[in-house]
C-alpha positions as CSV (number, residue, x, y, z in Angstrom):
1,M,43.4,65.2,184.6
2,K,40.0,66.6,184.9
3,L,37.9,67.4,181.9
4,N,37.7,71.1,182.9
5,N,41.5,71.3,183.0
6,I,41.8,69.7,179.6
7,M,39.2,72.2,178.2
8,K,41.1,75.1,179.8
9,Q,44.4,74.0,178.2
10,A,42.7,73.5,174.9
11,R,41.4,77.1,174.9
12,Q,44.9,78.4,175.9
13,M,46.5,76.4,173.1
14,Q,43.9,77.7,170.6
15,S,44.7,81.3,171.7
16,Q,48.4,80.6,171.4
17,M,47.9,79.1,167.9
18,M,46.0,82.2,166.8
19,Q,48.7,84.5,168.1
20,I,51.4,82.4,166.3
21,Q,49.4,82.5,163.0
22,E,49.1,86.3,163.3
23,S,52.8,86.7,163.9
24,L,53.6,84.3,161.0
25,A,51.5,86.6,158.7
26,N,53.9,89.4,159.6
27,E,57.2,87.5,159.3
28,T,58.9,86.9,156.0
29,V,61.6,84.6,154.7
30,E,63.6,85.2,151.5
31,A,65.0,82.7,149.1
32,S,67.7,83.7,146.6
33,V,69.0,81.6,143.7
34,G,71.3,82.0,140.8
35,G,73.7,84.1,142.9
36,G,70.9,86.5,143.8
37,M,69.5,86.8,140.3
38,V,66.1,85.6,141.4
39,K,64.6,86.3,144.9
40,A,61.3,85.2,146.3
41,V,59.8,86.5,149.6
42,F,57.2,84.6,151.5
43,T,55.2,85.1,154.7
44,G,55.5,82.6,157.5
45,Q,52.1,81.4,156.4
46,G,53.4,80.5,152.9
47,D,52.0,83.4,150.9
48,M,54.4,84.8,148.3
49,K,54.8,88.5,148.8
50,A,57.3,89.3,146.1
51,I,59.5,87.9,143.4
52,T,62.5,89.9,142.1
53,I,64.3,89.1,138.9
54,D,67.6,90.7,138.0
55,P,67.3,92.1,134.4
56,A,70.6,90.5,133.5
57,V,69.0,87.1,133.7
58,I,66.2,87.9,131.3
59,D,67.3,86.4,128.0
60,P,64.6,85.7,125.4
61,E,66.8,83.1,123.9
62,D,67.0,81.1,127.2
63,K,63.6,81.4,128.9
64,E,64.0,77.9,130.3
65,M,66.8,79.0,132.5
66,L,64.7,81.9,133.9
67,E,61.8,79.5,134.5
68,D,64.1,77.1,136.3
69,L,65.5,79.9,138.5
70,V,62.0,81.2,139.4
71,A,60.8,77.7,140.2
72,S,63.8,77.1,142.4
73,A,63.4,80.4,144.2
74,V,59.7,79.7,144.8
75,N,60.3,76.2,146.1
76,E,63.1,77.3,148.4
77,G,61.0,80.1,149.7
78,L,58.1,77.7,150.4
79,K,60.5,75.4,152.2
80,K,61.8,78.2,154.4
81,S,58.3,79.3,155.1
82,R,57.3,75.8,156.2
83,E,60.4,75.6,158.4
84,L,59.5,78.9,160.1
85,M,55.9,77.7,160.7
86,S,57.1,74.4,162.1
87,E,59.6,76.2,164.4
88,K,56.9,78.6,165.7
89,M,54.2,75.9,166.1
90,G,56.6,73.3,167.6
91,G,55.5,74.1,171.2
92,I,51.8,73.7,170.4
93,T,52.1,70.5,168.5
94,G,54.4,69.1,171.2
95,A,51.9,69.9,173.8
96,L,49.1,68.3,171.8
97,S,51.2,65.2,171.3
98,A,51.9,65.0,175.1
99,M,48.1,65.1,175.6
100,G,47.7,62.1,173.3
101,M,46.4,64.2,170.4
102,G,49.5,63.8,168.2
103,F,49.8,65.7,165.0
C-alpha cells in the first residue's frame, strides 16, 4: 500500500471519528436501579446529564442506602456509555487494527 493511500485512509478515519464523537455527544443512555428509584442519564461520551431520585427513597435515617443506589446508578450508566462508545467506534478501531495500528 502506498504512503499516499495510507494518509488518505487516515484522514478519512479521522473524519469518521470526529463524526462519531459528535453523535455520541447527542446520544444518551439511562441506568435505573432500585426498581427505578434512582436513574442516571449519560451521554455516549460518558458525561452525566442527569440523576433522578424518587423522594420515597430519601430517608435521613438510611443515607447509606441512597448513597449505594446513586453509586450503582452512576456506575451502570458509565458502563452503558462505554458500551455505546465501543459499539460506535468498533469499525474505526477494527480498521486501525487491520492496518497494524491496533488499539
